C-alpha positions in Angstrom: 4.0 21.1 -19.4 1.8 18.1 -18.9 -1.2 17.2 -20.6 -4.3 15.7 -19.3 -3.1 12.4 -20.7 0.1 12.7 -19.0 -1.2 13.5 -15.6 -4.1 10.9 -16.0 -1.0 8.2 -16.0 0.8 10.1 -13.1 -2.9 9.7 -10.9 -3.2 6.0 -12.1 0.4 5.4 -11.0 -0.6 6.9 -7.5 -3.7 5.2 -7.4 -1.6 1.5 -8.1 1.0 2.5 -5.2 -2.0 3.0 -2.9 -3.5 0.0 -3.7 -0.1 -2.1 -3.4 0.6 -0.8 -0.1 -2.9 0.1 1.6 -5.2 -2.9 -0.4 -7.9 -0.3 -0.4 -9.1 3.1 -1.0 -11.7 5.5 0.6 -14.7 6.9 -1.6 -16.7 9.8 0.1 -20.5 10.2 -0.3 -23.4 12.0 0.9 -26.6 10.8 1.7 -30.1 12.4 0.7 -29.9 14.7 3.7 -26.2 15.8 3.1 -24.9 13.5 5.8 -21.4 12.0 4.6 -20.2 8.8 4.9 -17.0 7.1 3.6 -16.6 3.7 2.6 -13.4 1.3 1.7 -13.1 -0.2 -1.5 -10.5 -2.6 -2.6 -11.5 -3.5 -5.8 -11.2 -0.4 -7.8 -9.7 -0.7 -11.7 -9.3 2.4 -13.6 -9.2 2.4 -17.6 -6.8 5.0 -19.9 -10.1 6.9 -20.9 -10.6 8.0 -17.2 -13.2 6.2 -16.3 -13.1 3.0 -13.9 -15.5 0.6 -11.5 -15.4 -1.0 -8.8 -16.9 -4.3 -7.5 -20.3 -3.0 -5.5 -20.7 -6.2 -3.0 -20.1 -4.7 0.3 -21.2 -1.0 -0.3 -24.9 -0.7 0.9 -24.7 3.0 1.9 -22.5 4.1 -1.2 -25.1 2.5 -3.2 -27.9 4.2 -1.7 -26.0 7.4 -1.3 -25.0 7.1 -5.5 -28.6 6.4 -6.2 -29.5 10.2 -4.9 -26.4 12.1 -5.7 -23.7 10.5 -8.1 -20.8 12.7 -7.3 -18.3 11.4 -5.1 -14.6 11.8 -4.0 -12.3 9.0 -4.0 -9.1 8.7 -1.9 -5.7 6.8 -2.6 -2.6 6.9 -0.4 0.3 5.5 -0.4 0.9 4.3 3.2 3.8 2.3 2.4 6.4 2.3 5.2 9.5 2.4 2.5 7.9 5.1 0.4 7.8 7.3 3.8 11.2 6.2 5.2 12.7 7.2 2.0 10.7 10.3 1.3 11.5 11.4 4.7 15.1 10.9 4.7 15.7 12.3 1.1 13.3 15.4 2.5 11.3 15.0 -1.0 8.5 12.6 -2.1 9.6 11.0 -5.5 6.3 11.3 -6.3 3.0 12.7 -4.7 1.9 10.3 -1.8 -1.7 10.4 -2.8 -4.5 11.9 -5.0 -8.5 12.3 -4.8 -10.2 11.7 -7.5 -13.6 13.6 -8.1 -16.0 11.8 -10.1 -19.5 10.7 -10.6 -20.9 6.8 -10.1 -23.1 5.3 -12.5 -25.9 2.4 -11.5 -25.2 -0.9 -10.4 -24.8 -3.3 -13.2 -23.7 -6.7 -13.7 -20.0 -7.2 -14.2 -19.1 -8.2 -17.7 -16.6 -11.3 -17.9 -13.4 -9.1 -18.6 -14.1 -7.5 -15.4 -14.9 -10.8 -13.3 -11.3 -12.2 -14.9 -9.6 -9.1 -14.0 -10.6 -9.4 -10.3 -10.2 -12.9 -10.0 -6.1 -12.1 -11.4 -6.1 -9.5 -8.6 -7.2 -11.8 -5.5 -6.4 -14.9 -6.7 -3.4 -15.1 -4.1 -5.8 -14.5 -1.0 -8.5 -16.5 -2.0 -6.7 -19.6 -1.5 -7.3 -18.5 2.1 -10.3 -19.1 4.3 -11.2 -15.8 4.5 -10.2 -14.9 1.0 -13.0 -17.1 -0.1 -15.4 -15.6 1.8 -15.0 -12.2 0.9 -13.8 -12.5 -2.8 -15.5 -15.5 -4.4 -19.3 -13.7 -5.0 -18.7 -10.7 -7.2 -21.0 -9.9 -9.4 -22.0 -6.2 -9.7 -20.0 -3.4 -10.5 -20.6 0.4 -10.6 -18.7 2.6 -13.0 -17.0 5.9 -12.2 -16.0 8.5 -14.1 -13.4 10.7 -13.1 -14.0 14.7 -13.6 -11.0 15.9 -11.8 -8.1 15.1 -9.4 -6.3 16.7 -6.6 -2.8 15.6 -5.4 -2.3 15.3 -1.8 -0.1 17.7 -1.0 2.9 18.3 1.8 4.3 21.5 -0.2 8.1 21.4 1.2 8.3 17.6 0.2 6.7 17.8 -3.3 8.0 16.0 -6.3 9.6 18.7 -8.9 7.2 18.5 -11.8 4.1 17.0 -10.4 1.2 17.6 -11.9 -1.2 20.5 -11.1 -5.0 19.8 -10.0 -7.0 19.3 -12.8 -10.7 19.0 -14.1 -11.2 17.2 -16.8 -13.6 18.4 -19.7 
């Protein structure tokens, strides 16, 4: 039987694969009238304690929505061609192809030095390019996310043996 810590490590692994293959995540929020909005975010960092943060640079609607309703759902999917080809060939995923993280967002705050260092390391190669400089040279603020639960992206006939069950964290 898996523990919450084991499950969280698996979730972090799925999120890392999704970042490498896709380069971003989708965060769903709702505005004050209940209208949905999905925002791509490329700078998500998850911690071991089921929290994380992302750089809140280009997320105007998400920020407004989070200030009114902090609950969000983040989706991370491994869209790598080799992952899917190997899975389809074998008829089974070696690991879950994606995960939805339910959580709450904190207020926008200035990034601390360690967070700035972490994002600079991640985007360093891309900052050598003109577009990379334009996109990733001005980060200053983050929003924290507290993950309250997760749901795997499931294709039941191809799920790996022993995949974690969906979980709410207390």
